C-alpha positions in Angstrom: 51.9 163.4 -40.9 52.7 165.8 -43.7 50.3 168.6 -44.4 48.7 169.1 -47.7 51.2 170.5 -50.2 51.0 174.2 -51.2 49.9 175.3 -54.6 52.8 175.9 -57.0 52.3 179.6 -56.8 53.5 179.5 -53.2 56.8 177.9 -54.2 59.7 180.2 -55.0 61.3 179.8 -58.5 64.2 177.6 -57.2 61.8 175.2 -55.4 59.6 175.0 -58.5 62.6 174.3 -60.7 64.0 171.6 -58.4 60.6 169.9 -57.9 60.1 169.8 -61.7 63.6 168.4 -62.3 63.4 165.8 -59.5 60.0 164.5 -60.8 61.3 164.4 -64.4 64.3 162.4 -63.2 62.2 160.1 -61.1 59.8 159.4 -64.0 62.7 158.7 -66.3 64.6 156.1 -64.2 62.3 155.2 -61.3 64.9 155.8 -58.6 64.9 158.2 -55.6 66.7 161.4 -56.5 69.3 162.8 -54.2 70.7 166.3 -53.9 74.0 165.4 -55.7 72.0 164.2 -58.7 69.9 167.3 -58.7 72.9 169.5 -58.4 74.2 167.9 -61.7 70.9 168.1 -63.6 69.1 171.2 -62.3 71.4 173.7 -63.8 71.2 176.0 -60.8 74.3 177.8 -59.3 73.6 176.6 -55.8 75.4 174.2 -53.4 74.2 170.7 -52.6 73.6 171.9 -49.1 71.2 174.6 -50.3 69.4 171.9 -52.5 69.1 169.6 -49.5 67.4 172.4 -47.5 65.0 173.1 -50.3 64.2 169.4 -50.6 63.6 169.2 -46.9 61.1 172.1 -47.2 59.3 170.3 -50.1 59.2 167.1 -48.0 57.7 169.0 -45.1 55.1 170.4 -47.5 54.0 166.9 -48.4 55.3 167.1 -52.0 58.2 164.7 -51.6 59.0 161.7 -49.4 62.2 159.8 -48.6 62.1 156.0 -48.9 63.7 154.4 -45.8 66.3 152.6 -47.9 67.6 155.7 -49.7 69.0 159.1 -49.1 67.1 160.3 -52.2 63.5 161.5 -52.5 60.5 160.6 -54.6 57.4 162.6 -55.4 54.1 162.0 -53.4 50.7 162.1 -55.1 50.5 165.7 -54.0 53.8 166.4 -55.6 52.6 164.8 -58.9 49.4 167.0 -58.6 51.5 170.2 -58.4 53.7 168.9 -61.3 50.7 168.1 -63.6 48.8 171.2 -62.8 51.5 173.9 -63.1 54.9 172.6 -63.8 54.3 170.3 -66.8 55.1 171.6 -70.3 52.8 170.0 -72.8 53.2 169.9 -76.6 50.6 168.7 -79.1 50.8 165.1 -80.2 53.1 164.9 -83.3 51.3 165.0 -86.6 52.5 161.6 -87.6 50.9 160.1 -84.5 47.7 162.0 -85.2 47.7 160.7 -88.8 48.2 157.2 -87.5 45.1 157.6 -85.2 43.0 158.9 -88.1 44.0 156.0 -90.4 43.3 153.4 -87.7 40.1 155.0 -86.5 38.4 155.4 -89.8 34.6 155.6 -90.0 32.6 152.8 -91.5 33.2 149.8 -89.3 30.6 150.5 -86.6 30.9 152.3 -83.3 31.8 149.2 -81.2 34.7 148.4 -83.5 35.9 152.0 -83.3 35.8 151.9 -79.5 37.8 148.6 -79.4 40.4 150.1 -81.8 40.7 153.3 -79.8 41.2 151.4 -76.5 43.9 149.2 -78.2 45.6 152.2 -79.8 45.8 154.4 -76.7 47.1 151.3 -74.7 49.8 150.6 -77.4 50.9 154.3 -77.6 51.2 154.8 -73.8 52.2 151.2 -72.8 49.4 151.3 -70.2 45.8 150.2 -69.9 43.3 151.8 -72.4 39.7 152.3 -71.3 36.7 153.7 -73.2 33.2 154.0 -71.9 30.5 152.8 -74.3 27.9 155.3 -75.4 24.3 154.5 -74.5 22.6 153.0 -77.5 19.7 155.4 -77.0 22.0 158.3 -78.2 22.2 156.8 -81.7 19.7 157.3 -84.5 17.7 154.3 -85.6 17.9 153.4 -89.3 15.9 150.2 -89.8 14.2 147.4 -87.9 12.8 144.0 -88.8 11.1 141.3 -86.8 11.3 137.5 -87.2 9.2 135.0 -85.3 11.3 132.5 -83.3 8.4 130.5 -81.7 4.9 131.2 -80.3 6.1 133.6 -77.6 9.5 134.9 -78.9 10.3 137.4 -81.7 13.8 138.3 -82.8 14.2 142.1 -83.4 17.0 143.0 -85.9 18.0 146.6 -85.3 20.3 148.7 -87.6 21.5 152.0 -86.3 22.8 155.0 -88.1 26.4 154.3 -86.9 26.3 151.0 -88.8 25.9 148.9 -85.6 23.5 145.9 -86.0 21.9 144.3 -82.9 19.7 141.3 -82.5 17.4 141.3 -79.5 15.1 138.5 -78.4 11.7 139.7 -77.3 9.2 137.8 -75.1 5.6 138.3 -76.4 2.2 137.7 -74.8 0.9 135.9 -77.9 2.0 134.5 -81.2 2.5 137.0 -84.1 1.9 136.1 -87.8 4.6 137.1 -90.3 2.2 139.6 -91.9 1.7 141.3 -88.5 5.4 141.5 -87.9 6.0 143.0 -91.4 3.3 145.6 -90.8 4.7 146.7 -87.5 8.2 146.9 -88.9 7.0 148.9 -91.9 5.2 151.3 -89.5 8.3 151.9 -87.4 10.6 152.2 -90.5 8.2 154.7 -92.2 7.6 156.9 -89.2 10.7 156.8 -87.1 13.8 156.2 -89.2 16.5 158.7 -88.4 15.2 159.4 -84.9 16.8 158.4 -81.6 15.6 155.3 -79.8 14.5 157.3 -76.7 12.5 159.7 -78.9 10.8 156.8 -80.6 9.6 155.2 -77.4 8.3 158.5 -76.0 6.5 159.3 -79.3 4.8 155.9 -79.4 3.5 156.2 -75.9 2.1 159.7 -76.7 0.5 158.6 -80.0 -1.1 155.7 -78.2 -3.0 158.1 -76.0 -4.4 160.1 -78.8 -4.8 157.5 -81.5 -8.0 157.1 -83.3 -9.9 153.8 -82.9 -8.8 152.3 -86.1 -5.2 152.8 -85.3 -5.3 151.5 -81.7 -4.7 147.9 -82.6 -1.6 148.5 -84.8 -0.2 150.9 -82.2 -0.8 148.5 -79.3 1.0 145.8 -81.2 3.8 148.2 -82.2 4.3 149.4 -78.6 4.4 145.8 -77.3 7.3 144.9 -79.6 9.0 148.3 -79.7 9.2 148.7 -75.9 11.4 145.7 -75.7 13.2 146.0 -79.0 14.2 149.6 -78.4 14.8 149.3 -74.6 18.3 150.0 -73.2 20.3 146.8 -73.8 22.8 144.9 -71.7 25.9 145.6 -73.8 29.2 146.2 -72.1 29.6 149.6 -70.5 33.3 149.9 -71.0 36.0 148.5 -73.4 39.4 147.7 -71.7 42.6 146.9 -73.4 46.2 146.2 -72.3 45.7 145.1 -68.7 48.6 142.8 -68.9 50.9 145.8 -69.6 50.8 146.6 -65.9 52.4 143.3 -64.9 55.9 144.4 -65.8 55.5 147.9 -64.3 58.1 148.4 -61.6 55.9 150.6 -59.4 53.1 148.1 -59.5 55.1 145.0 -58.6 53.1 144.2 -55.5 50.9 141.1 -56.3 48.1 142.0 -53.9 47.8 145.5 -55.5 47.8 144.0 -59.0 45.2 141.5 -58.0 42.9 144.2 -56.6 43.5 146.3 -59.8 42.7 143.4 -62.1 39.5 142.7 -60.1 38.5 146.3 -60.6 39.0 145.9 -64.4 36.8 142.8 -64.3 34.0 144.5 -62.4 34.3 147.7 -64.6 31.5 149.5 -62.7 33.8 151.4 -60.4 36.1 152.5 -63.1 33.2 153.5 -65.3 31.8 155.7 -62.5 35.2 157.4 -62.3 35.2 158.0 -66.0 31.7 159.4 -65.9 33.0 162.2 -63.6 34.9 163.4 -66.7 31.8 163.6 -69.0 30.7 167.1 -68.0 34.3 168.5 -67.8 35.8 169.7 -71.1 39.4 168.7 -71.9 41.6 166.2 -70.0 41.1 165.3 -66.4 43.7 163.6 -64.3 43.1 161.6 -61.1 46.3 160.8 -59.2 46.3 158.0 -56.6 43.7 158.5 -53.8 42.0 161.2 -55.9 40.2 158.4 -57.7 38.3 157.6 -54.6 38.7 153.9 -55.4 41.0 151.7 -53.2 42.2 149.5 -56.1 43.4 152.6 -58.0 45.2 154.4 -55.1 48.6 153.4 -56.6 47.8 154.5 -60.1 46.8 157.6 -62.2 43.9 157.9 -64.6 44.2 160.4 -67.5 40.8 160.8 -69.3 39.0 163.0 -71.8 35.4 163.0 -73.1 34.8 162.2 -76.8 31.9 163.8 -78.6 30.1 163.7 -82.0 27.8 166.4 -83.4 28.3 168.4 -80.2 27.1 165.6 -78.0 29.4 164.0 -75.4 29.0 160.2 -75.9 31.5 158.8 -73.5 35.0 159.0 -72.0 38.4 157.6 -73.2 41.3 157.2 -70.8 44.6 155.6 -69.7 45.3 153.9 -66.4 48.9 153.5 -65.4 51.3 154.1 -62.5 51.6 157.6 -60.9 55.1 157.6 -62.3 54.1 158.0 -65.9 55.3 160.3 -68.6 52.4 162.7 -68.3 53.8 165.0 -71.0 53.4 162.1 -73.4 50.2 160.4 -72.1 48.1 163.6 -71.9 48.4 164.6 -75.6 47.8 160.9 -76.6 44.5 160.8 -74.6 43.4 164.2 -75.8 44.1 163.5 -79.5 42.6 160.0 -79.5 39.4 161.3 -77.9 39.1 164.0 -80.6 39.8 161.6 -83.5 37.4 159.0 -82.0 34.6 161.5 -81.8 35.2 162.7 -85.3 35.2 159.1 -86.7 31.9 158.4 -84.9 30.4 161.6 -86.3 31.4 160.6 -89.8 29.7 157.3 -89.2 26.4 159.0 -88.7 25.6 159.4 -84.9 22.6 161.5 -84.1 22.5 163.3 -80.7 19.4 163.1 -78.6 
């Protein structure tokens, strides 16, 4: 078994250069890279025999492996990690691509629409799967609420949030409410709580209930009964996924059992969402390569992710899932720029941090 690969700082300049060249060639054409090919492309004044010796050392270090059917070598997950961490030369996303993101992620259509567009865009630009975790609705400011009686024990709450999202929630009540009661409760909530976050509203209502004067107790009790359900965390999707079918044609993911497991993970979403949430507290782009994800279905892929934020508050995570043999120098700037543009668009739409 190969030992864990050394950090890039422990590799001499020739080994670093050959590792970078080999991985770049393998990413480009998907084939194992031999010493003769490296001798032509590396630009080093060394013999193929010297290159073979260096490649053997890199293989012993766990950074390269040799497929049984080829004399060439391919990078391991550890090799990709060294490449991404210290050998990759990144450039900002070209301005025309950033302008495209800004034009297609314009504020005004609501947060859910922006998330769907961001997921589709990052998938189209990388040709892999785009994923975006959905912010908790509690993080958004409440703008307006209305209640409509459905029957004797059900009320429809119509919620309008500051980011232009509208949600309808069906509430079970202990008794029938008259239209005048529903109007009075809605007026109270709109007058006292517009512009505040949902979590803040619930906490304030409970506190006010404890200290309310007698004449206010009845209205507050009715308000709390409806508001507790109307403003509770909802069951909306936790993650938006786009472009799963793009993986079907990827050479490195041709194994049907692996694809089936991967698609089941997309369907469940929970495992991938937990992985993305590991990025929330870390600024900038994070990259999980193969087994670093800690998820069996993702052991053959890489996840490139970055948090998106509005008004200084991290709302969620945007990412790309693709094969370990991906053009990281292209994918990383796309993910970083899209996360920044998405956050700015939500901020212009009026999100309020908790």
